N, C-alpha and C positions, 0 to 999 in steps of 0.2 A: 824223771821216772826212768833212769838208766838201769833197767833190769836185764839180766841175762836171759836169752831165749834158748831154745833147743839147739840153735846153730852155734851158740857160744861154748858149748861143752861137748865132750865126746860121748855120743849116745850109741855108737855102733855096737850092735849085738847085745845091748843091755836090756834088762827087764825094766820097763817104764810104766809107772802109774800116771794116768792122765785124768785130771778132773775136768770134765766137760759140762756144758750146760745143755742138757737134753730135756729140759722142762718144757716140752712142746704141747700145744693144744691138741685134743683129740675128741671125737664125738662119742655118743653113747654106745656105738658099735665098736669102740676102741680102734677107730681108724684115725691116723694122724691127719689133721686138717691144715697144718702148716709146718713144713720140715726145715724151715730156714736155719734154725739153730743147729740142726744136725749137719746140714750142708756147710755151715760156717766152721765146723770143727774138722772138716775133711783135710784141709792143707796140712795141719799138724799131724793127723793120723797117718796120712800118706807118706809124709816125710820120715816118720818113724818106721813105717813098713819098709820103705826104700833103704833105710839104714839097718835092716835086718834085726830090728828090736823085737822083743816080746812085749806086745802092747796090751796093757790092762786099763780099760776105760772105766770111769765111774761117774755117776750123776745122781741128782735127785729128780723126782717127778711128783708134782703136787705136794700135798701136805698130809702124809700118812701119820705124822706125829709119833714116831717111835714104834709103830705097830705094823705088822705084816698085813697088808690089805691088797688082794689080787688086782683091784681096779687101778692100783698105782704101780703095777709091775712094769719093768722096763722091757718086757718081751716085745712090745710093739716097736721100741727103739732098735733093739737088736735086729729085728726083721728089716726095718728100713735101712739101717746101716749096712747090713749084708748086701742089700740090693745096690746101694750107692757105691760100695767098695768093690762089688763083684766078687766077694769072697765071704765065707761064713764067719759071722761074729758069734762066738759061743757066749751064752748067757749063764752066769752062775746062779744057782738056786738060792744063794744067800749073799750076804755082803762081805763078811770076813770070816764066815764059818767054814766047815769042812769042805764043802763043794768049791767055794771060791779058792781056798788054799790048794786043793787038789788040782783044779784047772790051771791055776797060776804056776804051780810046780812043774806041770807037764807041758806048758806052753812052749812052742817051737819058734825059732826066729821067723819073723814076718807074719806070725799069727796074731789074731786080735780076739780078746775076750772082753766081756762087760760084766761088772759086778751088779748085783741087784740094787734096787733103790737105796741109796745111802741113808735116807731118812726113815728106813725101816728100823734103823738102830737108834735107840732112845738117846744115846750119847752124842750123836752127830751134831745137833744144834746147840749142845752144851759145850762143844769143843772138848769132849772127854779125852783125857790123856791116854787111857788104855786103848780106846778105839783108834786114836791117832797112831799109836804104836802098832796096832794090828794092821792098819792100812800100810804103814811103812814096811812091815815085815814081808809084804807081798812083792816088793820091787827094790830096785837099786837107785832109781832116779824118780823124782816127782815133777810133773809138768802141770802147771795150772793154766787151763785155757778157757775157764768159765768166768768171763767178765761179769755176767749177770748175777753171780753170787760173790763177787770180789769184795762187796761191802759187808759181808757176813764173816765173822770169825767162827767157823765150824771146823770139825775134825778133818773133813776131806778138803778144806780150802786153806786153812792156816795151820792147824795142829800137826798134820803129817809133815809139813815143811820144816818142823823142828828136828826131824829124825832122818831126813833124806836130803841130798842136794836138790834144791828147788829152783826151777826156772819157769819162764813163761812160754806158752805156745804162741803160734803166729796170730791167733785171733786177739789175744790180750795185747800183744805187741802192736797190732794194727789199731786197736781201740786207744791205747795210750798215745800213739803217734798222732792220730787225727784229733782227738779231744785235747791232748796236751798242747799241740802246735796252735790249735785254734785259740786256746786261752792265753798262751804265753807269747805267741808271736803272730798274731793274726794279720792278714792283709786287710787294709781298711778302705772304705767304711766296714766296720764290724757290726753286724746287726743280730739281734736275738728275737725270736718269736716265742712267747710263753703262753700256753693255754692250760686247760685243766680246770678242775672244779674249785679248788680252794687256794686262797692266798697263803694260808698257813702251811700248805704242802710245799710252797715255792719261796717262802721268805728268804731262806738261806741262798737260794739260787738268784733271786732278784737282787739281793744285797751284793752278792759276789759279782754278778754281771754288771751292775751299775759302776763297778770299779774298772770295767774293761771295755764295755761296748760303746758304740757311738749312738746307736738307736735301739730302743727296746719297745717291742710291740706286744700289747696285752690282748688276749682273746679268751674264749672259754668262759665258764661261769664265774671265775674269779673277778672278771671285769665289773660285776655288779657290786662287789664290795667297794671298789674304787668309786663307782657312781654314787653309792650311798655316802661315802666320805665327802663327796662334793655337795651333798645336800639334796640329791634327787631321789625321787620315788623309784623303787625297783620292782614293784608289784609282788608276785610270788616267786621271783627269781632267787636262786641260791645266793645267800648273802651272809657273811660272817660278821655279825654285829660287833663281836669282841675284837675284830681286826680292823675296824673302821679308822681308828687313830693311827694304826700302823700303816694303813694304805696312804693316809695323808703324809706320814713321815717319808715313805718311799718316794712319793712324788716330789717332795721337797728335796730329798737327797739327789734325785735325778737332775733337778734344776740346778742345785749347787755344783754338781759334777759336770754340767754342760751336756748331759745325755738327753737326746730327744725321746721323751716318754710318750708313747702313742696309745691311746685308748680308742675303742670303737666309737664312731660318731652316730651310728644307727645299729639297731639290733632286730633280729627276727624273733618275735614272741609267739608263743602258742598258748592255747586255752588249758590244755592238759598235757601230762607227760605220756604221750602216745604217738605212734608213728603217723597216724592220719588225723591228728588234731587240727582244728582251725588255726590258721597262722596269719601274721601280717608283719610288715617291716615298719618300725617306728623310730623316731629320733631317740637317742640315749637319754634325753631329758624328759621324754614323754611316755615312759612305760606305764601303761594303764593298770589300775588295780585289778587283781584277779587273773592277770596274764603273767607268763613266765618266759624269761629270755633264754633262747636255746641256740642261737647262732649269731654271728656278726652279719650286719646288713649289707646291701648292695653297694652303698657309698663307701663303707669301710673297706670292702673287698677292693674297690678301685684305688683308694688312697694307699692301702697297705701294699698292693701289687705294684703300684707306681714307685713307692719308696724302695721296694726290694730291687728294682731294676738297677739301682746304684750300688748295691752291695758287692763286696769282694769276699766277705766271709759271713756265713749265716749259720746260726745254731737254732734249731727248732725243737722245742720240747712241749708236747701237749697239744691236742686238737683245739681249734678255736670255736668249736660248736659241738652239738650232740650228734657226732657223725654216724652213730649207730642207726639213726633214723634218716632215711634218704632226704627228706625235705629240710632237715637241719644239717646236712653234710655239705651243703653248697659252699659255705665259707671255707671249710677245711680243704675241700677238693679244689676250689678256686685258688687258694694260696699255694697248694701243692703244684698246680699247673703253672701258675705265675713264676714260682720259684724254679721249676724244672728247666725253664728256658734262660735263667740268669747265669751268665758265665762267671761263677764264683765257687769258692769252696763251700759246699752245702752239707751240713751234718744234721742228721735226725737223731735226737736223743732217746731212741728206744721207745718201748711201751706203746701207748695208743697212737702217737703220731707216726710211728713206724708202721703200725697196722693200717692207718689211714692212707699212707703213701702207697703201701702194697695194694690196698683195695682199689686205689685210683689207677693202678697199673703204671706208676711212675718211678718205681724204686730204682731202676737203672740210670735215671737222670740225676741221682744224688751221689755226691762224692763218697759219703759214708753213712750207713745206717747202723747205729749202735745196737748191740744185742742185749744190752742191759739197761732197763728202765731206771730202777732204783739206784744201781751202781753209777750210771752216767749222771744222774741228778746229784749224787753225793760228790762225784768227781768235779762237776761244774761248780759246786759249792766250795771246792777247795779242801774237802775233807780227805783224810788219809784212809785208803781202803785196805783193811787188814789182809785180804787175799793177795794184794800187790806188795804190801810192806814185807810180807813173809818171804818173798822171793830174793834170790841172790842179786846183789848189785854188780854191775859190770866190772867194777874195780876190786871186787872181793877176791 
C-alpha cells in the first residue's frame, strides 16, 4: 500500500479538498457524544493550515439518502471543529451549490471551510461522474483521510480522484501502516480475537486470518454456530443453521494450517434479552433450553487472558459478549484489561470493539484503534479498498 501522502507532494498555498470521516454519534439534542473521528482528522488539517493551504473539508453524516434533512446537517461538526482548531470553520449551506462555490472561491490561505453533508446529493453513493467533477472544480488537490469510507466507491471518495491529484492524509497513512504491517510482517505469536454476532459477517476475515495467525480466539454470538456444528444444544442463542457446515470446515482448515483455534469453554446465559435478566454461567456443552448465550464465561476469560500473555501481535475485531448490557460486558471488559497489559502490538479493528475499549477507559493502552469498522474488516480480508486504490502510488 505504497500510497503518496500530503507530505509527498507540494501543497503549499494550494486549494485542497479533504474527504474526512465526520460520521460521529450524537444525541437527540444534537450534541456530539464521541468526537474521536473529528480529533483523528486534526493532524492532516493542521498540516495543511501550516502550509497556508485553503482547506475545504467534506464528509457524510448518517444516511440522508440523497435528501436535505436538517437532522443530518454537519453544523454540529463545524462547531466542534472550530473549537478544536481554535479558529472558525465556515459551513457551506450546500454541497457543491452556489454557497459552497462562493465560499471556496473566496477562501484565504490558512482558512478552513466545510461542505454540507455529501450524502445530501443523490449522486454521492452512485459515484456520479458529474458530482465527482463538481467536487474537483472546488480545489487543486484531493486528500482522502476517511478510512471509514475507503471501502465505498462514492463520488467524494473515489470519483473525485479521477480529476485531481489524489493522495492520502495522515490518518489513512497510519491505518495502512498498522493494519498492513500486522498482516504482512507481524511479530509472532500473532493472535486474533474475533467477536460479533454472525459467522457470515466474518467468513472472509476468518479465512484470511487462518492463513496468517498462530492463534484465533472466537467470542460473541457467532460462537454458538460453532457449538451447534459440534452437535451441542445452544438453547435460544443466536445461531446460523445454514452456516453450521461452514463452521466445521473453518475448524478443519485451522487444524490443517496448524492454527490454535479457540472457542469458549463456558458461557454466560440469560433468560431474556434484557439488561436485568436472570443469568448464570454454564459449560458450552450444557446450554439449557429457553436460555440464550450473551457472554463468555469466567473460565474462558481466564484461558483467553492467559493465552494472550504470550502474544507479540494481536488484532481484535468484535466484542466477545453483549457489552451494551453491564452484566454481559464482563467478558469484553476482562479481555480488554488483560490485553491492555500485554507488551505487544495491539490493534483494535474499529466498530463495537473500539467502543468497548473506549467505554472501559483503556484506549490509550492500545497501539492502534482503527476508525473504520467495515473498512478494516475488508482490509483484513485482503480486499482492495476503492478509496485507497484511487490514490497516487509513491512511484507515480
